[in-house]
N, C-alpha and C positions, 0 to 999 in steps of 0.2 A: 426255474421260476422267474428269475430276474429277466431273462429274455422274453418270456411270456408277458410279464408285467410291462416291459418296454413296448412291445408290439401293441398291447391293448391300449396303453396310454397314447401312443401315436395315433391309433384309429380314433379314439375318443376326441382328441384335440382337433384332428383334421375334420371330423364330422361336425363338430361344433362350428369350426370356421366356415365350412361350406353351408351349413344350415342357416347361419345367422347373418351372413354378409349381404343378403338381399341383392339389391341392384348395384352394390359397390363392386368395383373390380377387385380381384384377388390382391393386386398390388396395393390398392388403397386400403383394404381391410387389414393387410399384413401388420401395420404398425399398431393397430388397436389390439388385435388378438394376442400378438407377441408381448405387447406392453402389459396387458392385463394378466397374462400368464406369469410374467416377471413379478408384478405386484403381488400376486397370490403366493409365489415362491418366497418373496421377502417376508410376507406375512406369516407363512407357516414356519419359516426358519426362526423368526422372532419369537413366535409362540412357543416353539420347542425349546429354544435356548433359555427363554425366561422361565419356563416351567422347571427346567433343570436347576436354575439358580434358586428357585423357590421351593425346591423339593424338601429341604429340611424344615421349612416353615409350614409344610402341608397346605400350601396355597397354590391355586391355579392363577396364571397370569390374567386370563380373561375375566376372572372373578374380582379383581382388584377394583375398588371404588376410587375413581380418579379424583373425586371431590373432597375426600376426607384427608386430614393431615397424615394419617398412617399410610393411606394409599399413595399420597404424593411422595412420602419418604421412600416407599418401596420403588416407585417409578424412577425417582432420581438416582437411586443406587443401581437399578437395572439399566437405566440409560447409559450411565458411565461405563458399565461392563460391556454393554451391547455395542456401543460406539467403538470400543477398543477391539472387541472380538469380531463383530459382524461388519462394522463400518457404518452402521445406521441405526435408527431407533423408530419404533412404532408404539403408540399407546394402545391399550386394549380396545378402545373405541374406534381405533383406526384399522383394526384387523380386517382382512378381506371378508371373512364370513359375516362380520357385523353389517357391512354395507350391502353385501349380497342379500342378507335377510331383509333389510329395509327395502331394497329394491323389489324383492319378491312380494312384500306386503303392500306394494303400490306407492311407497313414499318417493318423493323427489330426491334423488341422491347425487345429481350431477355436481352441484356446488360442493357438497361434502367430499365427494370423490376427488375433485380438483384440489381441495384443501389438503387432503391426506397425501396426495402425490407431491404437493409442494412441501409439506412437512417432512417427508422422507428426505428430500434434498436439503432442507433447512437444518435437519438434525446433524448433518455432516459438516456444516460450515465451521471453518476454523480448526478442523481436524485433519488427520492424515488421509482420510478417505474423501475429502471434499472434491478433488478433481475427478474422482471415479464416479461420483453421483451428480455432479453439477449438470443441470439441463437434461438429465436422463429421460425425463418424461415429456420433453418439449413436443414430440410428435403426436402425443395423445390429445388432439384438439377436440375437446368435448363440446365445443360450440359449432363445429362444422355442420353445414347443411347436408353433407353426405350421409350423416347419421339419421337424418330425418328433417322434414320441413318445419316441424314445430318442436318446441321444447319437450312436450309430452312424448312425441314420437322418438326423439333422441333418448330421453330417459328410459322409455320402454325397451329400446334396443340394447342400451348399455346394461340395464338391469338383467335382461335375458342372458347376456354374455356372462355376467358375474354369477348368476344363479347356476348356469350350466357348468361353469368352471368350478364352482363351489362344491358340486357333487363329486368331484374327483379329488382323491386324497393324494397329493403330490409326494409328500415326504413321510412315509411310515417310520423311517429311521434314517439317520445320517448317511448310511452307506448307499442309499438309493438316489443320491444326487446325480450320479452318473446316468441313471435310468431317465430321470427328468431331463438332464442335459442332452442326452441322445434324442429324446422325443422332441426337444426344442430344435435341435439340428435338423431333424426330419421335417418339421414344419417349415423351417427356413428353406430347405430343399424343395418342398412342395410348392411354396410360393415362387421360388426361383424358376421352377419348371414352367410356370405359367406367365412369367414376366418377360419372356423373349430376350431382346437385346439388353434390357435393363438389368437382367439377372447378373450379367458380368460385372455390374457395379458392386455387388455384395456377396457373391457366392461362387466358389470354385467347386466343380463337380467332385463328389466324394472320392472316387477312385483316383482322380488326378491328385487330389490332396494327399491321399494315402501314399502314392508313389513319391511325391515330393518329400513327404515326411520321412519315408524309409531311406531316401537318398541322402538327406542331411543328417540322419542319425546312424548311418551305416557304421557298424563296429563300435557303437557307443551304447551304454545303458543309462547314462544321465547327461544332462546338459546344464551348463551354467546359465545360459540365456538363449532365447530364440527371438528373432525379429522379423516382422513382415511390414515393409514400408507402404504397402497398399492393402491393408488387412481386411477390408470389407467387413463382414460380420464376425470376423475372428475365427472362423471355422478352421482355417489352415493352421493357425497357431495351436489350436486345441488338438488338431489331428497329430501334430508333431509330438505332443505330450503323450499320446497313446502308444508311440513307438519306443518310448524309454520309460524307465522306472521313475525318473525324477527330472523335473525342469525347475531350475532356480527361479528365473524371472521371465516374464513375457513382455515384449515390447511391440508396439504397432502404431501406425499412423494411417488415418483415413480422411479423405477430403470431403466426402459427403456427410453432412451433419446427421441425417437420419440413420445412415449406415454406421456411423461412429457410435451413436447411441445403442444401436443393435449389438455392436461388438462388445461394448462394456457390459450390457445385460448378459450376453452370451458367456462372458468370462465369469461373472458372478454366479450365474445360474449353473455353471459347471463346477462350482465349488472352489474356484481359484480365489485365494485370499486377496483382498484389495491391496495389500502391501506387495503382492507378487506380480501385479501387472501395471503397466503404464501405457495406456492407449491415448494418443493425442489426435486432435482434429485440425488438419491443415493440408495444404498441398505439399507433398514430400519433397518434390524437386525444388520448389520455390522457397518453402519455409520448413526445412527439416527440424524436428524437435529433439532428436536423440544424437545429434552430430558428434558429440564428444564421446559417445559410447562405442564399444566394439563387442560383437556378438559371436558366440560359438556356432550358431546356426542362423543363416539368413535365407528366407524362403519367400517367394512371392509369385502371384499371378497378376502382373500389372495390366492395366487396360491396353489392349493391342493397338499399337501405332497411334497412341494418343498425341495430341498437340501439346506443346509447351512453349515458353517464351523464347528459349535459346538465346537469351540476352547476352550481349558481349561481356557483361560483368562476370558471367560464369567462367570465363577463361582464366580468371584469377581465383576462382573457388577451388579449395583444396581437393574437392571430389573430382574435378574435371581438368584442372590446369596442366597435369602432366601429359595429357593425350594430344594436345596441340589443336584439336578440333572438337566442336560440340556436335552432339546428335542433332539432326535437322529438326526445325521447329514443327514440321508436319508429322514426325515419327520419333517419339521419345523413347523407343524401346531400349536403346543402348544408354540413354541418360539414366534410366532406372538401374541398368546393370552396373554402370559406373558408381552410382550412389550406393548400391548394395555392396559392391566390392570394397568401397572405402570404409564401410561400417563393419566389414568382416574381420574377425579376430585372426591372428596368425595361424592358429591351429583349427580354424573353422571351415565349414563347408557352405557353399552358396548354391541354391537350386532355383532357377527362375524359368517360368513359361514365357516363350516368345513366339511371335508369328514366324513362319518359315522364311519369309522375306528378309528378316534380320540376319540370316545366315549368309546371304550372298549379295545384298544390296551394296552398291558401290559408293563412291565419294566419301562423305564423312563417316558413314557406317563402316565402310571398308577400311578406312584409316584407323578407326577405333578397334575393329577386329584385329587388325595387324598388330596394334599395340598390345592387346591382350595376349596374343599368341607369341609375339617376338620379344617384347620388352618385359612383360610380366610373367610369361609362361603360366598363365592362370587357367586356361581352358582345359578342363579335365575330361569332360564327356559331353557329347551331343546326342540326344535321344529323340527320334522322331515319333510323334503321336498320330493316332488315326484322325482323319478329318471328321468334322461334324460331331464332336463330343462336348463342345462348350455351348451353353445356352445362348441362343441368338447369334451364333457365329459359326459359319460353315467353312472357315479357312483352315489351312494346314498349320499345325503348331508343333512346337518341340520343347524339350527341357534342356537347358544348358547348365552344366555343373562347373563351378569355378572354385579354385582353392589357392591359398597363398603359400603353402608349405611344399610345393612341388620342386623336384630337383631338375637340373638342366636336361637330364636324359629321359625324363618322364614323357610318356606318349599320350596320345589323345584317343579316347574310345568313341567310335561312332556306332550307333544302334538304330536300325530301321524298324520302328514299331508301327508303321502305317497300316499293317494288316492285322494288328492285335485288337480285334473288336468282333462283336457279333451284330449282325444286321437284324434290326427289329423294325418292320415297317420302313419308314424313310429315315430312321435314326441309326446312328452307330452307337452301340452299347459297349462302353469300355468297362470291363468287369474285373472282379478280384483276381481271377485266374490270369488275366492279361497283365495285371500289375505284378503278380508273382513271377511270371515268365520274363517280363522286361527287367525286373530287379535282379533276377538270377543272371541274366546276360551282363548286367553291369557288375555284379559281384565277380563273375568268372573272368571278365576282362580279357577275352580271347577272341580270335577270329572264328566266326561261325558263318558258314556259307549262306549268303543272301540275307543275313540278319545283323551281323556285327563285324567290325573291323578295328584293329588296334593300329594306329597310324603314328609315325614319327613326324616331328615338325618339318623335316625336310620336304615331305610330300605336300604338306599344307603350304609351304613356301612356293613349291612348284605350281600349285593351284591358285597362287596369288591371294592366299588367305581366305578363300571362300570356305565356309564350313558346311556347305550343302552336302547333306548325307549321301546323296546319290553319287557324288564324286569319289566316295571312299568305300561304300558298300555296294557291290554289284548285285542289283536286284533284277537284272534282265532275265526274262523267261521267254524263250522262243515260242512264237505262236504255233499251235498245232496246224499242220497242213490239212486241207479239206480236199476230198476226192472230187475232181471236176465233173465226172459222170454223175455223181450224186447230186451236185448242184444243178446240173442240166435237167435231171429228172424232177427236182423240186420246182424249177422254173416252169416246166411243162404242166405240172399240177396246178400251179398258181394261175397260169394262162387259162386253163380249163375253168377254174373257179371264176376268174374274171369274165370269161365269156358267158357263163351261166348268169352271173349277177347283172351284166350289161343287158342281156335279153330281158330279164325281169324288169329292169328299170325302163327299158324301151316300151314294154307293154303297158306299164303303169302310166307313163307320160304320153303314150301314143305317138312316139317319135321313132324315126328309123335308126338313128345313130346316137346311142346314149353317151358316146365319147364327146358329143358336142353340148352336153349339159353345162350351162353357164355356172361360173364359180359362185355367183350371188344367188344360187338356187334357193338356199334356206331362207334368206331374207324375203325373196319373192313369194315363196310358198306360205310363209307365216304372215304375210301382209295381204294374202288373197289375190295376188297378181297372176298366179298360176292356178288353174282350176283342175280338179279331178272329176271323173265321171263315175256314176254308179255302175254296178255290174251289168245292168241292162242297157247301158250306154246313155242313159238320161243324165242331165247335169244335176249336181247336188243343189239343195236350196242355197240361197244367197247367205253370205256370212252376216253375222249381226253381233251386236253388243250383248254380252252376258255379264251380269254381276257375278263376282267370284262366289257369292253365297248361293247362286243357282248351280254352281259346278262342284262346290266343295262344302264339307261340314266338319266342324272340329270334333275329333274323335273322343277326347278326354278319357281314353283307356289308361288306367294306372296299373303299375306292377305290384298291386297290393298283396297278391298271394305269393309273391317271391318267385315267380316262374323263371325270371331272368336275374342274372347276377352281374358283377362288375365286368366279366368277360364279354357281356352282350351290349355294353354301353357304346352308343354311336355318337359321332360328331358329323358336322356338315362341312364339306370342303368345297370351295369355289370351283375347283377343277374336277374333283372326283365324285362330287355329290354326297349322298349319305353313306358314310363309311364306318366300319368298326373301329373304335378308338385305338385298340391295341394294334390292330393290323396297320392302321394308318400312321399313328403317332408313336408306336412302340410301347405304349403303356396306357392303363386306364387312369383317369384323373378323378374318378368318382370315389366317394367315401364308401364305407362298408354297407351302409343302409341305402339301398336304391329302390325301396318299396314305393316311394313317391314319384318315381320316374315314369314318364309316359311311354306307352307301348307303340312301336312303329311297325306296321305290317308292310309286306311287300306291296308296292303300288301306292302307299300313302305319300302325301306331300308334307315336307318338313320345312318350316320357316325359322331361320335364326336371325336375330337382330344384330349379331356380331358383324361389324362393318369390315369390308375389304377396300383396298384402294379403288378397285374397279366397281365395287358394289357398296357404296357408302351407307346405304339404307338397309342392308341385309341381303340374305340369299334365300332363294326358293328352289328346292330340289325334291326329286322323287326318290323313294327308297327302292332300288332295283335288285338288291342282293338277297338279304334274308331278314326275318323279324329280329328286332332288337329293342333297346330302350334309349331314351334321351332324357336329359335333365329338364327341369322345369323352365329353363331359359329358352327352350325350343317350343314352338307350336306345331301340333300334328293335325293334319286334315285328311279325311277320306274323300274319295271321289264319288259323286252321285252318278246316276245313269247317264247324265248329260255330258260327262267328261271322261276323257282318257288321261290318266296320270302321266303316261309317256309323252303325250302331246303337250301337256302343260310344262313338262320338264324341258322339252325342246323350246317351247315358247319363251320360258324364263331363262333359258341358257344364253339368250341375247341380253347383254348387260343393259342396253338401251331400254328393252322392254321391262326388265326388273326395276331399274331406277325410275323410269317414267311412272310405273304403277305405284311404287312405294313412297316416292318423294312427297306427294300431296298428303299422304296419311301421316307421315312423320311431322311435317310442318304444321298441319291443322290440328291433328289429334293429340299431339304429345309435346307441344311447345319445343319442338326440335330436340328433345332429350332422348329419343330412341325408345321410349317406353310405350310402344304400340300395343294396345289391347288386342288379344288374339282374335276376337270377333271383328274388330275394326279392320283387320287385314282383308276381310271378305266383302267390304262394302262397295268398293269401286268396280268398274267394268273393264273388260277387254274385248276386242273385236276378233272373233274367231268363227270357224264353221261349226255345224252341228256334229254330233259325236261320230257318226259313220264316216264322214269325211276326215275327221280328226284321225281315225284309225288308218285310213288310206294314206294320209300324210306321214304318219308314224312308220307305216310299212315302207314307204318310199325313202324316208330319211334313214331308217335302219340299213336299207340296201345301199344307199349313197355312202353311209359311213363305212360299211363293209367294203365297198368298191375302193374307197380311198385307202383303207387299211391294206387291201390286197395290192394296190398300186405301190404303196410304200414297201411292202414285202418284196414285190417284184424288182424294184429298183435296188434294194439291198442285196438280193440274190444275183443280180447282174454285176454289181460291184464285186461281190465275193467270187463270182466266176472269173471275172477279169483278173483278180488277184491270184486265183488258183492257176490260171493259164500262165501268168508271169512266173509263179513259183516253179512250175514244171519246166518252163523254158530256161530259168536260171536257178537251178537247185543249189542249196548251201552245201559246200563240200565238207 
């Protein structure tokens, strides 16, 4: 039941986020939805706690009259207890459901809501919890124009969010804090998945977090303390807690103010008492806040190869002074490792994610690596991870484990986990089974062919202190030899296909040698410089300007009957066109309710306003694969009898054509804010032939594309044949 409740809560919250964010990006809306969920959690906790205190008096907290002397006495007593137990206080009139009800009734609540959020922070001033609540709601800017152009529009949106959240009962009883905490983590993860490179600032993928947590808790069932110097949203700290029965205290530091607020909310929302965590906001390398403390577990996913000052003064800083050199200003990876090692307790374990380059870079990095291996004997294990498992970063990464209690004879474990993933679309999915398999290799600490190797320091010395995994784990797999005769037979078949294709092209263009087709053929065809003839030999009518409304119509077909589900949701790719989201991205980003999504038939044209570097005003593509659905952010058009969808797809495949057509619409119709009305997309004109010639051009371009594909295959087969001949001449003994 708990798992079902958690899943249901995750779906509800994500659906609310998707339904209400409107034209705001997911990244912009994140702080609002997460902030209001946190406010609702504080409200429900306050209500439940106060009701428990008032149980013997048979009074409900929300029934107390705040204006009577008796009511004030009750509230004063409750506030004292709540500040000590919860760390904050809310009056009955400040409870979430009260403001939600006012918003639902059409009242203006923005000012009252702002006051409530300020009062929560003010209630902690001068108390032990002040640092944990100070500035916690700074990112909830209720005056932002992103919420609406008018105060009324802003109020309506905020009211809708509160009303939707008010329908969800977060805390049936105290034991369900974990359920809400996990749902909150799920939301953070969903926002991270759509934030690209920004995601790395606040979120470590869950399975990487799990592996890090298992590594620093290996052989332990409780920890005195855990520390993350680049804690982001706090997810990694909380993940460590799931691997043991008890964590005494949590410590973290985060430079980004918004992410710092998110981390504190995340701690409180997971039921971590305010006295048990100390999260600070500042640059860890430049201004460390926990420098006098030592921690049993130190874990981090620092920003990859970040810049730092590397000022000369750090050579006398206790964290760095023994090494003789500082990490380069352009790559702070080892500066973070040095800082973390300094804060590690003598019996502790440190696990850190690093880019692979940190394992073998020379100069200062090489000097620091040598010091860790030779002088400190601190490197305990190096674990390679699959590529492309971090949001917005496709570089190779690894986990390095360091300890202080190693003996001179201790070895170093190297594990190659680069193939521990499942391919989904273009993404590498690092899953629970992969975590378990990698952790088992670390636990076993033995040589496993092509996977792991236990190495003494002498070998690392011989390799000049490089920690590159491939130096120690032999992953070489000989390529399978290919039969030369089979390759020659394939070459022959491709030659025959090329011959047939070239003849068709020659007939279409009425030229003798299709090998002499110019490279700029597509540009010339789509600009009318090359003409086709009708089947009877007569020329086609002259090209002319067509308004897009003469060629297309908006379909407005909705998935109301639920014919399609999340598995059928499509996106538009600049390179691949209309694609199934799961097939292309490895997952669907839609909520459970897709009844409002638009239906896309084969041959329909889809327009997305999402800009690319090469298409700053959006993309226009045809659906060539199968029927599916798209979110309301996309516009879907069907072709009239005057148009070929495939021709328009070719036409708008040229970035110049797309940008030239869309740019005036954006500038004139939407004040440059990309909010182009779906009908407005159809108002301008393009210069093209009539539909029969469009189809002729499509036939030619399809053949031209096939010809190029066959030529590419032919070249690859020639190269493979050459290699096969060499292998036969010089066989491996």
